C-alpha beads as a LAMMPS data file, in Angstrom:
LAMMPS data file: protein, C-alpha beads

442 atoms
441 bonds

1 atom types
1 bond types

-500.0 500.0 xlo xhi
-500.0 500.0 ylo yhi
-500.0 500.0 zlo zhi

Masses

1 110.0

Atoms # bond

1 1 1 0.000 0.000 0.000
2 1 1 1.508 3.329 -1.070
3 1 1 1.862 6.391 1.151
4 1 1 -0.972 8.137 -0.697
5 1 1 -3.250 5.143 -0.149
6 1 1 -2.440 5.204 3.576
7 1 1 -3.330 8.898 3.799
8 1 1 -6.507 8.368 1.784
9 1 1 -7.514 5.426 3.942
10 1 1 -7.078 7.487 7.103
11 1 1 -9.180 10.309 5.645
12 1 1 -12.095 8.181 4.460
13 1 1 -11.548 5.020 6.476
14 1 1 -14.336 5.827 8.904
15 1 1 -16.853 6.038 6.051
16 1 1 -15.804 2.811 4.347
17 1 1 -18.074 -0.177 4.890
18 1 1 -16.621 -3.162 6.649
19 1 1 -15.388 -5.901 4.337
20 1 1 -17.751 -8.857 4.483
21 1 1 -16.789 -12.239 3.117
22 1 1 -20.026 -14.059 2.162
23 1 1 -18.238 -17.417 2.137
24 1 1 -16.745 -17.117 5.615
25 1 1 -17.435 -19.873 8.097
26 1 1 -18.699 -23.349 7.329
27 1 1 -21.912 -24.519 5.689
28 1 1 -22.646 -28.200 5.276
29 1 1 -23.731 -29.477 1.878
30 1 1 -27.421 -30.383 2.016
31 1 1 -28.534 -33.730 0.564
32 1 1 -31.414 -31.812 -1.018
33 1 1 -30.183 -30.426 -4.322
34 1 1 -32.769 -27.644 -4.547
35 1 1 -31.744 -26.221 -1.177
36 1 1 -28.131 -25.990 -2.316
37 1 1 -29.042 -24.452 -5.669
38 1 1 -31.385 -21.896 -4.127
39 1 1 -28.622 -20.690 -1.824
40 1 1 -25.997 -20.628 -4.571
41 1 1 -28.141 -18.910 -7.212
42 1 1 -29.070 -16.190 -4.731
43 1 1 -25.417 -15.749 -3.811
44 1 1 -24.326 -15.534 -7.459
45 1 1 -27.211 -13.397 -8.687
46 1 1 -26.179 -10.889 -11.376
47 1 1 -22.890 -12.738 -11.924
48 1 1 -22.643 -12.851 -15.711
49 1 1 -20.091 -15.661 -16.002
50 1 1 -21.797 -18.004 -13.524
51 1 1 -23.214 -21.155 -15.138
52 1 1 -25.615 -23.634 -13.538
53 1 1 -26.147 -26.641 -15.798
54 1 1 -28.743 -29.169 -14.691
55 1 1 -28.472 -32.796 -15.767
56 1 1 -29.446 -36.294 -14.714
57 1 1 -26.665 -38.466 -13.322
58 1 1 -27.536 -42.119 -12.841
59 1 1 -31.228 -41.309 -12.670
60 1 1 -30.858 -38.627 -9.992
61 1 1 -31.022 -34.828 -10.461
62 1 1 -27.658 -33.085 -10.456
63 1 1 -26.104 -29.763 -11.382
64 1 1 -22.762 -28.615 -12.706
65 1 1 -21.689 -25.198 -11.443
66 1 1 -18.740 -23.278 -12.843
67 1 1 -17.565 -19.891 -14.068
68 1 1 -17.373 -19.366 -17.803
69 1 1 -14.085 -17.952 -19.053
70 1 1 -11.797 -19.483 -16.434
71 1 1 -12.739 -23.102 -17.135
72 1 1 -12.058 -25.343 -20.111
73 1 1 -15.339 -26.039 -21.942
74 1 1 -13.862 -29.098 -23.648
75 1 1 -12.832 -30.659 -20.342
76 1 1 -16.288 -29.990 -18.915
77 1 1 -18.064 -31.614 -21.851
78 1 1 -15.750 -34.538 -22.587
79 1 1 -14.291 -35.231 -19.162
80 1 1 -17.179 -34.444 -16.806
81 1 1 -20.653 -34.006 -18.305
82 1 1 -20.354 -36.662 -21.026
83 1 1 -19.167 -39.516 -18.787
84 1 1 -21.645 -38.587 -16.032
85 1 1 -24.597 -38.840 -18.421
86 1 1 -23.571 -42.438 -19.133
87 1 1 -23.270 -43.352 -15.465
88 1 1 -25.330 -46.319 -14.275
89 1 1 -28.629 -45.911 -12.441
90 1 1 -28.487 -45.033 -8.702
91 1 1 -24.685 -44.869 -8.732
92 1 1 -22.929 -44.334 -5.421
93 1 1 -20.403 -41.580 -4.754
94 1 1 -17.453 -43.832 -5.533
95 1 1 -19.088 -44.947 -8.785
96 1 1 -19.705 -41.323 -9.761
97 1 1 -16.057 -40.540 -9.212
98 1 1 -15.058 -43.476 -11.393
99 1 1 -17.173 -42.076 -14.222
100 1 1 -15.273 -38.778 -14.244
101 1 1 -12.353 -39.003 -16.647
102 1 1 -10.477 -36.045 -15.139
103 1 1 -7.773 -37.166 -12.741
104 1 1 -7.741 -34.145 -10.414
105 1 1 -10.895 -34.107 -8.276
106 1 1 -11.880 -33.913 -4.617
107 1 1 -14.910 -34.223 -2.346
108 1 1 -15.885 -31.621 0.242
109 1 1 -18.638 -31.465 2.831
110 1 1 -18.289 -27.702 3.314
111 1 1 -20.289 -25.815 0.673
112 1 1 -18.455 -22.544 1.297
113 1 1 -15.068 -24.121 0.687
114 1 1 -16.445 -25.781 -2.431
115 1 1 -17.636 -22.425 -3.779
116 1 1 -14.261 -20.849 -3.053
117 1 1 -12.663 -23.631 -5.071
118 1 1 -15.158 -22.962 -7.864
119 1 1 -14.020 -19.334 -7.947
120 1 1 -10.518 -20.638 -8.679
121 1 1 -11.595 -22.472 -11.815
122 1 1 -12.920 -25.792 -10.563
123 1 1 -16.247 -27.339 -11.595
124 1 1 -18.685 -28.044 -8.767
125 1 1 -20.949 -31.101 -9.032
126 1 1 -23.954 -31.387 -6.701
127 1 1 -26.250 -34.418 -6.725
128 1 1 -29.572 -35.169 -5.105
129 1 1 -29.114 -37.379 -2.044
130 1 1 -25.382 -36.698 -1.641
131 1 1 -24.146 -34.586 1.262
132 1 1 -20.798 -34.003 -0.421
133 1 1 -19.777 -31.687 -3.231
134 1 1 -17.543 -33.039 -5.985
135 1 1 -14.903 -30.653 -7.306
136 1 1 -13.203 -31.325 -10.622
137 1 1 -10.248 -29.279 -11.817
138 1 1 -11.020 -27.708 -15.200
139 1 1 -9.261 -24.382 -14.691
140 1 1 -8.128 -22.608 -17.838
141 1 1 -7.245 -19.024 -16.982
142 1 1 -6.182 -16.690 -19.792
143 1 1 -2.405 -16.302 -19.741
144 1 1 0.478 -15.252 -21.933
145 1 1 3.283 -17.455 -23.153
146 1 1 6.604 -17.682 -21.377
147 1 1 8.921 -15.053 -22.826
148 1 1 12.149 -13.230 -22.121
149 1 1 11.953 -11.118 -18.942
150 1 1 11.577 -7.402 -19.530
151 1 1 13.615 -6.059 -16.619
152 1 1 16.141 -8.821 -15.789
153 1 1 17.783 -9.008 -19.184
154 1 1 20.810 -11.305 -19.452
155 1 1 23.301 -11.588 -22.293
156 1 1 24.139 -15.215 -21.557
157 1 1 22.224 -17.958 -19.799
158 1 1 18.506 -18.813 -19.905
159 1 1 16.211 -16.394 -21.710
160 1 1 12.888 -17.295 -20.099
161 1 1 11.110 -15.434 -17.352
162 1 1 8.136 -15.714 -15.055
163 1 1 4.618 -14.896 -16.217
164 1 1 1.396 -14.101 -14.342
165 1 1 0.454 -17.779 -13.841
166 1 1 1.605 -19.306 -10.550
167 1 1 1.553 -22.949 -11.672
168 1 1 3.742 -22.206 -14.688
169 1 1 6.152 -20.174 -12.584
170 1 1 6.571 -22.967 -10.061
171 1 1 7.026 -25.425 -12.933
172 1 1 9.964 -23.336 -14.185
173 1 1 11.541 -23.641 -10.744
174 1 1 10.734 -27.341 -10.470
175 1 1 12.350 -28.053 -13.839
176 1 1 15.641 -26.763 -12.452
177 1 1 15.344 -28.384 -9.023
178 1 1 14.435 -32.030 -9.566
179 1 1 14.469 -32.957 -5.912
180 1 1 11.811 -33.779 -3.308
181 1 1 13.562 -31.342 -0.996
182 1 1 11.922 -28.466 -2.868
183 1 1 9.033 -27.649 -0.555
184 1 1 6.242 -25.108 -0.821
185 1 1 3.463 -23.697 1.313
186 1 1 0.404 -21.894 -0.027
187 1 1 -1.292 -18.833 1.469
188 1 1 -4.458 -16.963 0.445
189 1 1 -4.040 -13.233 0.890
190 1 1 -6.723 -10.577 0.569
191 1 1 -10.284 -10.855 1.816
192 1 1 -11.722 -10.202 -1.656
193 1 1 -8.976 -11.273 -4.054
194 1 1 -7.778 -14.394 -2.166
195 1 1 -4.546 -14.204 -4.124
196 1 1 -2.576 -17.436 -4.079
197 1 1 0.906 -16.906 -2.658
198 1 1 3.476 -19.699 -2.541
199 1 1 6.488 -19.794 -0.249
200 1 1 9.218 -22.020 -1.715
201 1 1 12.346 -23.297 0.005
202 1 1 14.830 -26.163 -0.020
203 1 1 14.626 -28.466 2.950
204 1 1 17.907 -28.791 4.898
205 1 1 19.216 -25.675 3.132
206 1 1 17.013 -22.914 4.491
207 1 1 17.418 -21.755 8.068
208 1 1 14.532 -22.812 10.276
209 1 1 14.425 -19.458 12.035
210 1 1 14.191 -17.656 8.697
211 1 1 11.501 -20.032 7.462
212 1 1 9.435 -19.629 10.617
213 1 1 9.706 -15.829 10.449
214 1 1 8.580 -15.617 6.817
215 1 1 5.713 -18.041 7.431
216 1 1 4.609 -16.050 10.471
217 1 1 4.551 -12.774 8.554
218 1 1 2.648 -14.251 5.628
219 1 1 0.195 -15.869 8.038
220 1 1 -0.372 -12.511 9.724
221 1 1 -1.194 -10.965 6.358
222 1 1 -3.545 -13.856 5.602
223 1 1 -5.351 -13.318 8.906
224 1 1 -6.015 -9.617 8.234
225 1 1 -9.757 -9.518 7.608
226 1 1 -9.654 -5.775 6.814
227 1 1 -7.179 -6.235 3.944
228 1 1 -9.333 -6.304 0.790
229 1 1 -6.842 -7.000 -1.969
230 1 1 -3.371 -8.280 -2.780
231 1 1 -2.767 -7.787 -6.484
232 1 1 0.993 -7.915 -6.844
233 1 1 4.177 -9.078 -5.171
234 1 1 5.143 -5.482 -4.351
235 1 1 2.194 -5.232 -1.962
236 1 1 3.414 -8.342 -0.142
237 1 1 6.942 -6.939 0.006
238 1 1 5.639 -3.830 1.742
239 1 1 3.507 -5.791 4.189
240 1 1 6.199 -8.215 5.374
241 1 1 9.250 -5.919 5.297
242 1 1 10.928 -4.824 8.514
243 1 1 10.785 -1.153 7.527
244 1 1 7.949 -0.654 5.015
245 1 1 8.424 3.127 4.925
246 1 1 12.034 2.878 3.853
247 1 1 12.579 3.846 0.195
248 1 1 15.133 1.060 -0.176
249 1 1 13.821 -2.411 -1.079
250 1 1 14.332 -5.079 1.563
251 1 1 13.370 -8.089 -0.539
252 1 1 14.998 -8.936 -3.835
253 1 1 12.661 -8.865 -6.852
254 1 1 13.346 -10.868 -9.984
255 1 1 11.565 -12.205 -13.055
256 1 1 14.113 -14.955 -13.690
257 1 1 13.628 -18.556 -12.481
258 1 1 17.387 -19.227 -12.612
259 1 1 17.973 -16.421 -10.105
260 1 1 15.294 -17.879 -7.827
261 1 1 16.880 -21.332 -8.027
262 1 1 20.334 -19.926 -7.239
263 1 1 18.969 -18.191 -4.142
264 1 1 17.080 -21.296 -3.034
265 1 1 20.283 -23.318 -3.217
266 1 1 21.973 -20.651 -1.088
267 1 1 19.402 -21.273 1.650
268 1 1 16.948 -18.462 1.064
269 1 1 13.202 -18.464 0.591
270 1 1 11.276 -17.442 -2.522
271 1 1 7.761 -16.009 -2.687
272 1 1 5.731 -16.558 -5.863
273 1 1 2.484 -14.640 -6.335
274 1 1 -0.323 -15.624 -8.669
275 1 1 -0.957 -12.797 -11.108
276 1 1 2.531 -11.319 -10.845
277 1 1 5.616 -12.087 -12.965
278 1 1 7.882 -10.803 -10.185
279 1 1 9.089 -13.186 -7.479
280 1 1 10.550 -12.163 -4.125
281 1 1 13.650 -13.481 -2.374
282 1 1 14.078 -13.280 1.393
283 1 1 16.320 -12.296 3.008
284 1 1 18.252 -9.883 0.805
285 1 1 21.357 -7.906 1.717
286 1 1 22.249 -4.516 0.271
287 1 1 24.903 -5.971 -2.030
288 1 1 22.472 -8.527 -3.501
289 1 1 20.731 -5.749 -5.417
290 1 1 23.874 -5.165 -7.475
291 1 1 24.131 -8.726 -8.756
292 1 1 22.792 -9.705 -12.173
293 1 1 21.970 -13.013 -13.801
294 1 1 25.073 -12.676 -15.979
295 1 1 27.269 -12.792 -12.881
296 1 1 26.462 -16.495 -12.523
297 1 1 27.709 -17.177 -16.057
298 1 1 30.895 -15.062 -16.066
299 1 1 34.400 -15.799 -14.857
300 1 1 34.698 -14.786 -11.185
301 1 1 37.265 -12.098 -12.040
302 1 1 34.973 -10.491 -14.627
303 1 1 31.930 -10.807 -12.375
304 1 1 33.779 -9.180 -9.465
305 1 1 35.033 -6.362 -11.705
306 1 1 31.565 -5.541 -13.059
307 1 1 30.081 -5.632 -9.584
308 1 1 32.656 -3.204 -8.216
309 1 1 31.964 -1.067 -11.263
310 1 1 28.325 -0.924 -10.196
311 1 1 29.348 0.101 -6.678
312 1 1 31.401 2.915 -8.191
313 1 1 28.367 3.896 -10.268
314 1 1 26.328 4.195 -7.058
315 1 1 28.819 6.667 -5.614
316 1 1 28.945 8.672 -8.838
317 1 1 25.184 8.741 -9.441
318 1 1 24.338 9.860 -5.911
319 1 1 27.139 12.299 -5.119
320 1 1 28.703 13.794 -8.252
321 1 1 26.036 16.518 -8.621
322 1 1 26.219 17.377 -4.925
323 1 1 30.015 17.386 -5.113
324 1 1 29.887 19.826 -8.033
325 1 1 27.595 22.180 -6.102
326 1 1 29.789 22.057 -2.984
327 1 1 33.038 22.624 -4.877
328 1 1 31.764 25.445 -7.092
329 1 1 29.957 27.203 -4.233
330 1 1 32.324 26.850 -1.282
331 1 1 35.507 24.937 -2.087
332 1 1 36.573 26.246 -5.470
333 1 1 40.137 26.667 -4.154
334 1 1 40.733 22.914 -4.507
335 1 1 40.169 23.130 -8.269
336 1 1 43.267 23.698 -10.431
337 1 1 43.636 27.257 -11.712
338 1 1 43.123 26.391 -15.383
339 1 1 39.932 24.495 -14.664
340 1 1 38.514 27.137 -12.348
341 1 1 39.146 29.743 -15.051
342 1 1 37.153 27.694 -17.538
343 1 1 34.334 27.162 -15.046
344 1 1 34.212 30.857 -14.188
345 1 1 34.095 31.828 -17.866
346 1 1 31.228 29.438 -18.659
347 1 1 29.283 30.443 -15.542
348 1 1 29.694 34.180 -16.040
349 1 1 26.655 34.306 -18.345
350 1 1 24.476 31.960 -16.242
351 1 1 22.055 33.842 -13.942
352 1 1 21.246 30.807 -11.788
353 1 1 23.230 29.464 -8.869
354 1 1 24.884 26.063 -9.123
355 1 1 22.320 24.690 -6.661
356 1 1 19.395 25.835 -8.811
357 1 1 21.133 24.496 -11.912
358 1 1 21.610 21.078 -10.359
359 1 1 18.019 20.791 -9.122
360 1 1 16.634 21.998 -12.454
361 1 1 18.724 19.588 -14.517
362 1 1 18.070 16.603 -12.237
363 1 1 14.312 17.183 -12.394
364 1 1 14.487 17.583 -16.181
365 1 1 16.349 14.285 -16.512
366 1 1 13.763 12.519 -14.331
367 1 1 10.962 13.982 -16.459
368 1 1 12.612 12.681 -19.634
369 1 1 13.210 9.305 -18.016
370 1 1 9.586 8.977 -16.939
371 1 1 8.317 10.100 -20.346
372 1 1 10.485 7.556 -22.158
373 1 1 9.146 4.776 -19.922
374 1 1 5.449 5.658 -20.320
375 1 1 5.508 6.106 -24.087
376 1 1 5.515 3.104 -26.463
377 1 1 8.882 1.379 -26.813
378 1 1 10.288 2.892 -30.010
379 1 1 8.791 6.333 -29.364
380 1 1 10.028 6.321 -25.777
381 1 1 13.623 5.643 -26.816
382 1 1 13.512 8.447 -29.378
383 1 1 12.034 10.880 -26.858
384 1 1 14.667 9.948 -24.292
385 1 1 17.631 10.475 -26.621
386 1 1 16.404 13.471 -28.620
387 1 1 14.827 15.105 -25.591
388 1 1 18.077 14.987 -23.643
389 1 1 20.094 16.329 -26.590
390 1 1 17.658 19.094 -27.502
391 1 1 16.950 20.223 -23.944
392 1 1 20.605 20.122 -22.936
393 1 1 21.810 22.014 -25.997
394 1 1 19.028 24.590 -25.742
395 1 1 19.678 25.144 -22.026
396 1 1 23.378 25.780 -22.671
397 1 1 22.777 28.107 -25.616
398 1 1 20.191 30.068 -23.642
399 1 1 22.708 30.447 -20.773
400 1 1 20.307 28.811 -18.342
401 1 1 22.843 26.212 -17.213
402 1 1 26.587 25.879 -17.590
403 1 1 28.019 23.252 -19.988
404 1 1 29.889 21.576 -17.138
405 1 1 26.624 21.104 -15.248
406 1 1 25.151 19.277 -18.249
407 1 1 28.203 17.005 -18.307
408 1 1 27.959 16.327 -14.566
409 1 1 24.253 15.465 -14.730
410 1 1 24.830 13.270 -17.791
411 1 1 27.563 11.314 -15.982
412 1 1 25.288 10.941 -12.954
413 1 1 22.409 9.698 -15.107
414 1 1 24.537 7.231 -17.066
415 1 1 25.962 5.850 -13.815
416 1 1 22.462 5.274 -12.452
417 1 1 21.722 2.979 -15.400
418 1 1 24.405 0.564 -14.166
419 1 1 22.334 -0.314 -11.088
420 1 1 20.515 -3.520 -12.138
421 1 1 17.647 -3.418 -9.643
422 1 1 15.035 -0.832 -10.593
423 1 1 13.706 -0.273 -7.057
424 1 1 17.206 0.189 -5.684
425 1 1 18.098 2.539 -8.546
426 1 1 14.998 4.632 -7.862
427 1 1 15.799 4.933 -4.159
428 1 1 19.392 5.926 -4.883
429 1 1 18.194 8.404 -7.497
430 1 1 16.021 10.128 -4.903
431 1 1 19.002 10.277 -2.574
432 1 1 20.675 12.783 -4.897
433 1 1 18.273 15.586 -3.996
434 1 1 18.913 15.728 -0.215
435 1 1 22.643 15.461 -0.930
436 1 1 22.445 18.443 -3.294
437 1 1 20.503 20.429 -0.690
438 1 1 23.054 19.505 1.978
439 1 1 25.929 20.512 -0.319
440 1 1 24.367 23.936 -0.826
441 1 1 23.733 24.762 2.825
442 1 1 26.379 22.829 4.748

Bonds

1 1 1 2
2 1 2 3
3 1 3 4
4 1 4 5
5 1 5 6
6 1 6 7
7 1 7 8
8 1 8 9
9 1 9 10
10 1 10 11
11 1 11 12
12 1 12 13
13 1 13 14
14 1 14 15
15 1 15 16
16 1 16 17
17 1 17 18
18 1 18 19
19 1 19 20
20 1 20 21
21 1 21 22
22 1 22 23
23 1 23 24
24 1 24 25
25 1 25 26
26 1 26 27
27 1 27 28
28 1 28 29
29 1 29 30
30 1 30 31
31 1 31 32
32 1 32 33
33 1 33 34
34 1 34 35
35 1 35 36
36 1 36 37
37 1 37 38
38 1 38 39
39 1 39 40
40 1 40 41
41 1 41 42
42 1 42 43
43 1 43 44
44 1 44 45
45 1 45 46
46 1 46 47
47 1 47 48
48 1 48 49
49 1 49 50
50 1 50 51
51 1 51 52
52 1 52 53
53 1 53 54
54 1 54 55
55 1 55 56
56 1 56 57
57 1 57 58
58 1 58 59
59 1 59 60
60 1 60 61
61 1 61 62
62 1 62 63
63 1 63 64
64 1 64 65
65 1 65 66
66 1 66 67
67 1 67 68
68 1 68 69
69 1 69 70
70 1 70 71
71 1 71 72
72 1 72 73
73 1 73 74
74 1 74 75
75 1 75 76
76 1 76 77
77 1 77 78
78 1 78 79
79 1 79 80
80 1 80 81
81 1 81 82
82 1 82 83
83 1 83 84
84 1 84 85
85 1 85 86
86 1 86 87
87 1 87 88
88 1 88 89
89 1 89 90
90 1 90 91
91 1 91 92
92 1 92 93
93 1 93 94
94 1 94 95
95 1 95 96
96 1 96 97
97 1 97 98
98 1 98 99
99 1 99 100
100 1 100 101
101 1 101 102
102 1 102 103
103 1 103 104
104 1 104 105
105 1 105 106
106 1 106 107
107 1 107 108
108 1 108 109
109 1 109 110
110 1 110 111
111 1 111 112
112 1 112 113
113 1 113 114
114 1 114 115
115 1 115 116
116 1 116 117
117 1 117 118
118 1 118 119
119 1 119 120
120 1 120 121
121 1 121 122
122 1 122 123
123 1 123 124
124 1 124 125
125 1 125 126
126 1 126 127
127 1 127 128
128 1 128 129
129 1 129 130
130 1 130 131
131 1 131 132
132 1 132 133
133 1 133 134
134 1 134 135
135 1 135 136
136 1 136 137
137 1 137 138
138 1 138 139
139 1 139 140
140 1 140 141
141 1 141 142
142 1 142 143
143 1 143 144
144 1 144 145
145 1 145 146
146 1 146 147
147 1 147 148
148 1 148 149
149 1 149 150
150 1 150 151
151 1 151 152
152 1 152 153
153 1 153 154
154 1 154 155
155 1 155 156
156 1 156 157
157 1 157 158
158 1 158 159
159 1 159 160
160 1 160 161
161 1 161 162
162 1 162 163
163 1 163 164
164 1 164 165
165 1 165 166
166 1 166 167
167 1 167 168
168 1 168 169
169 1 169 170
170 1 170 171
171 1 171 172
172 1 172 173
173 1 173 174
174 1 174 175
175 1 175 176
176 1 176 177
177 1 177 178
178 1 178 179
179 1 179 180
180 1 180 181
181 1 181 182
182 1 182 183
183 1 183 184
184 1 184 185
185 1 185 186
186 1 186 187
187 1 187 188
188 1 188 189
189 1 189 190
190 1 190 191
191 1 191 192
192 1 192 193
193 1 193 194
194 1 194 195
195 1 195 196
196 1 196 197
197 1 197 198
198 1 198 199
199 1 199 200
200 1 200 201
201 1 201 202
202 1 202 203
203 1 203 204
204 1 204 205
205 1 205 206
206 1 206 207
207 1 207 208
208 1 208 209
209 1 209 210
210 1 210 211
211 1 211 212
212 1 212 213
213 1 213 214
214 1 214 215
215 1 215 216
216 1 216 217
217 1 217 218
218 1 218 219
219 1 219 220
220 1 220 221
221 1 221 222
222 1 222 223
223 1 223 224
224 1 224 225
225 1 225 226
226 1 226 227
227 1 227 228
228 1 228 229
229 1 229 230
230 1 230 231
231 1 231 232
232 1 232 233
233 1 233 234
234 1 234 235
235 1 235 236
236 1 236 237
237 1 237 238
238 1 238 239
239 1 239 240
240 1 240 241
241 1 241 242
242 1 242 243
243 1 243 244
244 1 244 245
245 1 245 246
246 1 246 247
247 1 247 248
248 1 248 249
249 1 249 250
250 1 250 251
251 1 251 252
252 1 252 253
253 1 253 254
254 1 254 255
255 1 255 256
256 1 256 257
257 1 257 258
258 1 258 259
259 1 259 260
260 1 260 261
261 1 261 262
262 1 262 263
263 1 263 264
264 1 264 265
265 1 265 266
266 1 266 267
267 1 267 268
268 1 268 269
269 1 269 270
270 1 270 271
271 1 271 272
272 1 272 273
273 1 273 274
274 1 274 275
275 1 275 276
276 1 276 277
277 1 277 278
278 1 278 279
279 1 279 280
280 1 280 281
281 1 281 282
282 1 282 283
283 1 283 284
284 1 284 285
285 1 285 286
286 1 286 287
287 1 287 288
288 1 288 289
289 1 289 290
290 1 290 291
291 1 291 292
292 1 292 293
293 1 293 294
294 1 294 295
295 1 295 296
296 1 296 297
297 1 297 298
298 1 298 299
299 1 299 300
300 1 300 301
301 1 301 302
302 1 302 303
303 1 303 304
304 1 304 305
305 1 305 306
306 1 306 307
307 1 307 308
308 1 308 309
309 1 309 310
310 1 310 311
311 1 311 312
312 1 312 313
313 1 313 314
314 1 314 315
315 1 315 316
316 1 316 317
317 1 317 318
318 1 318 319
319 1 319 320
320 1 320 321
321 1 321 322
322 1 322 323
323 1 323 324
324 1 324 325
325 1 325 326
326 1 326 327
327 1 327 328
328 1 328 329
329 1 329 330
330 1 330 331
331 1 331 332
332 1 332 333
333 1 333 334
334 1 334 335
335 1 335 336
336 1 336 337
337 1 337 338
338 1 338 339
339 1 339 340
340 1 340 341
341 1 341 342
342 1 342 343
343 1 343 344
344 1 344 345
345 1 345 346
346 1 346 347
347 1 347 348
348 1 348 349
349 1 349 350
350 1 350 351
351 1 351 352
352 1 352 353
353 1 353 354
354 1 354 355
355 1 355 356
356 1 356 357
357 1 357 358
358 1 358 359
359 1 359 360
360 1 360 361
361 1 361 362
362 1 362 363
363 1 363 364
364 1 364 365
365 1 365 366
366 1 366 367
367 1 367 368
368 1 368 369
369 1 369 370
370 1 370 371
371 1 371 372
372 1 372 373
373 1 373 374
374 1 374 375
375 1 375 376
376 1 376 377
377 1 377 378
378 1 378 379
379 1 379 380
380 1 380 381
381 1 381 382
382 1 382 383
383 1 383 384
384 1 384 385
385 1 385 386
386 1 386 387
387 1 387 388
388 1 388 389
389 1 389 390
390 1 390 391
391 1 391 392
392 1 392 393
393 1 393 394
394 1 394 395
395 1 395 396
396 1 396 397
397 1 397 398
398 1 398 399
399 1 399 400
400 1 400 401
401 1 401 402
402 1 402 403
403 1 403 404
404 1 404 405
405 1 405 406
406 1 406 407
407 1 407 408
408 1 408 409
409 1 409 410
410 1 410 411
411 1 411 412
412 1 412 413
413 1 413 414
414 1 414 415
415 1 415 416
416 1 416 417
417 1 417 418
418 1 418 419
419 1 419 420
420 1 420 421
421 1 421 422
422 1 422 423
423 1 423 424
424 1 424 425
425 1 425 426
426 1 426 427
427 1 427 428
428 1 428 429
429 1 429 430
430 1 430 431
431 1 431 432
432 1 432 433
433 1 433 434
434 1 434 435
435 1 435 436
436 1 436 437
437 1 437 438
438 1 438 439
439 1 439 440
440 1 440 441
441 1 441 442
């Protein structure tokens, strides 16, 4: 939950209705079919994708209940409805189950739990005279194909990334860890969304204290009845972090299954979220955010060199603008005479102070960066390059900023691109502004 959402919730929280879960508690399945259907049809009134299909199974009235669009119509017809219509007269529960040609099914006596399973893509079968509901897995959610990750791009190594489907994401991890020691635990977060969240770990590799702590925090989120929705892994990261108000990320985010597997082998836990292509790794140290997938495939000397290069980029991107302001404003005596003469000549026509120049240029660069991200791919790249060239050249020619300031901001911006983790790069980018302010007044 963002800071703005917290403020908004405090302002209007008193007027918001309490979240009610209609399927909370337990409700036994009635042996009378009409009683069950009357309750369900009232509950799902005005639900456009709800389907109630009546049929006769072994001479007794029955009904198939499912949601259109998230179930496979072919599986329903050929694997469930078709075989059930051919079932023998007065078939028992075990005989009904033998007629179903779909391997994944279950029986429940709690109608509420059965309906929750139906909302996840299962087909619910209710029969007259049976006090159990039969659930058959026919889920077929719309999803995209596995493709190259957008943010965690690697030159060498695997070129496949997570998608928004939890089962496929876990399958990508399972394909790389063919061991029964790969364990997982499932949570349902959000009173309305009931988002499926999976905690993965390697038995005998993960620390038991770490595992217990992560499970406890996820369980606390699951038990929050006033939490309406969990739509992405970033919301979970904020809810289970030690310091949620810190701008720096405390869990590692990645779209690459090979990175998840590498961290699992190192004894960490991974959190996969249904509906999100971004997985979380816990715990994560500060230096973990400067490691890329290519580091696993490079010679240790090259990997160490590139990582130290990223650390140098952090120092440059956060402090070079502030250092320029401090030197030009207060400590110009440390600059060689030839350089200070050049700086003085270029700044003689600029009416703004170095502090104002730095703030103005940094904000302009962030505006161009945000515009290039929001626009379509090809257009965004053109806007980013041409915008920086045109704005920088025009600002220098109009004597609004000094040429050296443009060079300093350009070096700072280029250095920020070396930080592989986007959340960490954003936090470090924001750190430049208080450093510039401190350099001007301290």
